[in-house]
Structure formats: structure tokens, C-alpha cells
N, C-alpha and C positions, 0 to 999 in steps of 0.2 A: 504494500500500500504506500502510495506517495504521500509525503508530508511536507508541506511548505513551511519554511522558517519565517515567513513574512505574512503580515496581515494586510489585506488590501480592502479599502473602503471606497464606496461611491460617495461623492461629495455633492451637496445641494448647491444650486446657484443662488446668489444673493443679489437683489436689486439688479437683475438682468446681467449680472456678471457671468461670463462664460465659465464652464467647468474648469478649463485650463487656467484661466486667470485666478480662479479661486484656489486651485492647487498650488500655483506659483506663489501667491500671497501666503499660503499656509507654509510652504517651504521657507520663505523669508522669515516668517514669524518664528518657526521652529529653530532656525539658525540663531536668531537673536535671543531666543529663550534657552539656548544651550542644550537643545534636545536632539540635535543631529549627530549621528555617529559617523556617517560617511555620505559622500555625494559622488555620483558618477555622471559624466557628461559625454555625449556622443556628438559626432559631426553635424547632425541635423538639429542641434540645440536641444535635444531631449535630455532632461536631467532627472535623475532618480536619487531621492534622498532616503536614506535608511535611518530611522529614528532610534534612539536608545532603547525604546520599548519594542523594537523589531518591526514597527509599522513602516510600510513602503509608500512613498508619495512620488508620483511621476508627473512631469509637466514639460511643456516646451517653453524655454526661456525666450525673452524678447531679443536679447543680444548675446552673442557668444561670450562666455565667461562671466556673465552677470552674477550668477549664483556663487561662483568661485570667489569673485570680488567681495561679496557679502560675507562669505565664510572667513576670508582673510581679515576683514574688518572686525569680525566678532572674536578673533583669536585671542586677543588680550583678555577679554572677559570670560570666554568659554574654553579656551585651550584649542589645540589644533584639531580640525575636522579632517578626516582622511578624504582626499580628493583624487578621483580616478578619471582618466580620460581614455577614450578609444584611440 
């Protein structure tokens, strides 16, 4: 039997915000709340954040490295977040 190590949730939209924008905002919030364990980014700007509770959040960022830049800015407060690129 296959067992996933990650929990995946469906997110509601808020005030006509797209699901992707909601997820991207959530990733930014979790970074600044020191809840992100690792972030992976691929060439098409898809980012996957793995939270410390094993939850997985995936979104398409607006600009390449935007999420990495935020992770670096939070490093003093939160410590280093593992950043992985394709």
C-alpha cells in the first residue's frame, strides 16, 4: 500500500482571488511565520513549499526566484530554509 508523507489540501478562493494567488500568498505567509522546511522551484516558476508539519503547498510564482528572495529575507528571523532548484 502506498503512503504519502505529505498532506495536500484544496484551498478556497477569497474575494475573487485565484486559487494560485491564494496558495502563493499562503507560501509567503508560511515563510515569514517560520513554518517552511524546504522550497523547490522548477523552470516554469512552479514552487513547492514543504511545511514543518509535512503539508505541501504548490503554486506558480509571478517572477523567477521571488519565493527564494523571500526565504533569504526571512533567514535572520527563521534560520535557513532548504532551497532546491531543477
